[in-house]
N, C-alpha and C positions, 0 to 999 in steps of 0.2 A: 417428311414431304416438305419441300420449299415452294413458295409461290412468289409472284411478282408484287411489287408495291402497288401497281395499278390495279391488280386483282383485289388486293386488300382494301384499297380506298373505295372501289366499286361495291365491294361486299358490305363495308360499313354503311355506305349510302343506302343499300338495299334494305338494311335492317334499322334504318334511322328512326322509325316509329317506336322502336323499343328503347331508344336512348333518351337521356334527359334533354329538356329544352334549355335554352340560354339566350342571353342578350349579349350582343357584340358591339365593339366600336365601329364607327363608320369606315375606318381604314386603319391599316397597320403602320407603325413607325419602324424604321430600319436602324439597327445599331450594329457596331462591330463586335461587341461582346457584352457580358453583364457588367463590366467595369463602367460602361457608359450609363448604366441604369441604376447604379448604386444608390443614388440619392432618392430614387423613386419608391424604394421599398424598405420595409423593416424586416420582412421575412421572405426567404427564398425556399421554395419547395421544388425539389428536383425529381423528375422521372429518372429512372435508372438506365434501362436499355435505350441506346441511341442518344443519351445525354451525358451520362457519367461513364458508361462502358458500352462496348459492343461485344456480346457474348461474355467471355471471360477476360477481355482485354480492356483496360482503362483507356479512355480517350485522352489523347495528348493534351496536357495543360489543365485537365479538369481538376486534378487534386490540388494544384496550386491555386486555381480560382476559388475553390471551395474554402480553402484555408485563408485566403485573402479576405473573403467576405466575413468569415468568422472573426478575423482580426479587426474588422470594422464594426464588430458588435451586432451583426445581423443574426437573427434566429434562422437556423437551417434545419431542413427536414428532407428525407427521402420518402417519396410516396410511390410505392411499387406494387404492381400486380403480380410479382413473383411469389406464387403461393406454395411452391414445392418445398421450400426450406422450412424446417421445423420452427415453431415459435421461439423467438429469441436467437435464432441462428444466423440471421443476416448480418449482424455486426461483424462476425468473423469473416464473412465473405467480403465485405467492403474494406475491412482492414487488410485483407490479402490483396485487394486491388490498389491499396495505397491511401484510402480515405480514412478519416478519423471521426466517424459518426458515433455518438453515444446511442445506447439502445433505445432511449426514448425519442431520439431523432429519426428513427426508422419506423415507418408505418407501412405494413404490408396488408394486402387484401386478405391474406390468410387470417390475420388478427381480427379483421372486421367480420369475416366469415364465421370465425369461432364464436363471436358474440351472438351472431344470428342463430347459430346452431343451438345455443344454450336454451333458447325459448322452447325447443321441442322436448326437452327433458332428457334425463340420463338413460332411459330405457329404449330410446329410439335407435333402431338398427339402420345404419347408413352403409351404403356401398360407395366407396370413394375411388375415383380415378386418380392414381398417383403412383410414382415409382416407389420401390420398397424403402429407399432411404428417406422418404418423406415423413415417416413416423406418424401415420394417420391415427394411431391409437391415442395420441395426446389430445385429439379433438374431442369436443363434447359428444356424449352418446356412445353407442357401441359401433365402432367403425371397422369395416372390413374392406380390404383392397379388392376392387372389382376385377383386377387381372386374375385373382385367385378364384373368382366365382363364375368362370366362363360357361358353366353348364346351366345357368339360370339365375335370375335375379328375383324370383317370385316372392321369397320370404323377407325381402328388405322393405323397410318403411319409407325410404327415400334415397336419393342419390346426390353425390357431391362430386364436382369436377375440379380438381386442383391443378392437374397437369395433363398435357397430351402426350407426354413421354410414354411410349409403350402402348398407346391407344391405337387400336386397329379397326378396320372396317367391320370385322366380325364382332368386336365388342360394341361398336356403335349400333350395329344391327340388333344385338341382344338388348341394349338399353332402349332402343326405340320400341322393340316388341314388348318389353316389360311395361313401359309407360303407356303403350297403346292398350294393353290388356287391363292395366289398372293404373290410372293416373295417380302419381305421387309427387311430392316435392322434388324439384331438381334445383340444387343450389350450385352456383358457379363461383368458385373462389378466384378465378382469373378471367375477367371479362374480355381480355384482349382477343382479337381475331387472329393477329399475327404478332410475332416478336422478331426483332433483328438479331441475327447471329452472324458469326464470322463468314459463313458460307451462304447466307441469304436469309429470307424470311420464312419462319416455320409457322405452321398452323397451331393455334393455341386453343384452350378450352372454349373461349367465346365462339369460335368458328363452329364447333360441333354443337354447342348449345343452340345457336341460332338455326342451324340445320334442323334440329329436332323441333324447335318452335315453328318452323316453316310448315312442317307436315303434321304436327299433332296439336291438339287443344291443350297444350301444356305451356305455361308461361314460366320460363326459368327465373329464378331470383338471383340477381347479380350482386356480388360484393366486390368493390374495388372501382377504380376509375373506369368510366366517367360518372359513376353513380354517386349520389350525394353522401352515402354512408362513409365512404373513404375520406371525403373532405371534412365531414363533421369530426371524424377521429383526429385529424390533424389540428383542427381548430381547438379541440379540447386540450391540446398540449401547448398551444401558443399562449404567449402573454395576452391576457384578455384586453389589454389596452390597444392592441394592434387591430386596426380596422381592416375589413376585407379588401378595400382598395389598395392597401399597403402590403398585400401578400402577392407574391409572384409565383405562378405555376409555370415551371419550365419543362417543356417536353418536345418530343419529335412527332407526335401523332395529333392530327386534327381532331379525331373522333374520340380520343380518350383524354389526353392531357388538356388540349385547348378547349374542347367542348365542356369537359368536366370542370375545369378551373373557372370558366366563364359562368357556368351554371351555379357555382358556389358563390359568385359575386366577386371573385378574385380577378386580378389582371393576369394576362397570359403572355408567355414568351415562347415562340416557336424556334426550335433549333433545326437547321436545314441540312447540315453537312454529314450526318452520321447515321440517321435512322430511317424512319418510314418516309420522311419528306425528301430524302436525298435523291438528287437527279431529276426532280419534278419542277415544272413551271409553277412556282408558288402562287403567282397571281391567278393563274388558271384554276388552281385547286381552291383558292378562296372563292372565286366566282362560282365554281361548280357546286361547292358544298355549302356556301353561305356561312362558313365558320371563319371568323376573322380574328386572328391573334392581335393583341395590343402591340406587341413588338416582334420583330423577326431578326434573328442573329444566326451567323453561320455555326458558331460553337460558343460554349460558355466562356 
């Protein structure tokens, strides 16, 4: 199912109380590209969808820009809520798109989620929403694909949403019923409400999690942008001499990239030509959300 970006922004605003808080600059500065911001930062952290690629297609000029920044000695990272790819598998994806990121330069919400799952112990039985190729068995605990458990979730200790691929209204209803009957942990490995694809915006696990939270006394635990756990993971890999003010979070989403980066104390760069912000009046979006990026660029 695809939705409009206006729907997505309104939905993010409707669940704003569940998202982190942040402080923002009084106004945004406009630049042509990251080339004009080179001297402002020592580290550049890229969102993936809508910044480096749209679906499985790299954005024109993105590979060259990344390598130019690397040549200038900048520290580079990808921070993505793409939780479907097995741990360590994203490097191959970005190589296929033409990017040359080392494995330690890629931080996925799946990694952050896996650390959170460890605290529950090895015997915890999880039902996981994910496609078969996602290899849920590599995650901590005893993981079972929810698509294979359609006749009932009663014996599971908790639930994890990695992906909305293959997720149906029937499965959503079964999950709601199970949580209503017996509240259990609900962990979300991809907090995004939507993601940009070649043919539009698709609903992501965050959309289904917030729907559940709206009707049940269950508070999902989110792992990934805009939540602090994702940004702490990036900072653990950065040169400790780099101050938060010298880190740039570059993204296309007000409510994940910009809100999350600002919440971490980083400065933020909104990309407007390819993802969730594409086609919108940015000034009106800033006014209506109160989320103010430090810089606005059309493309990296």
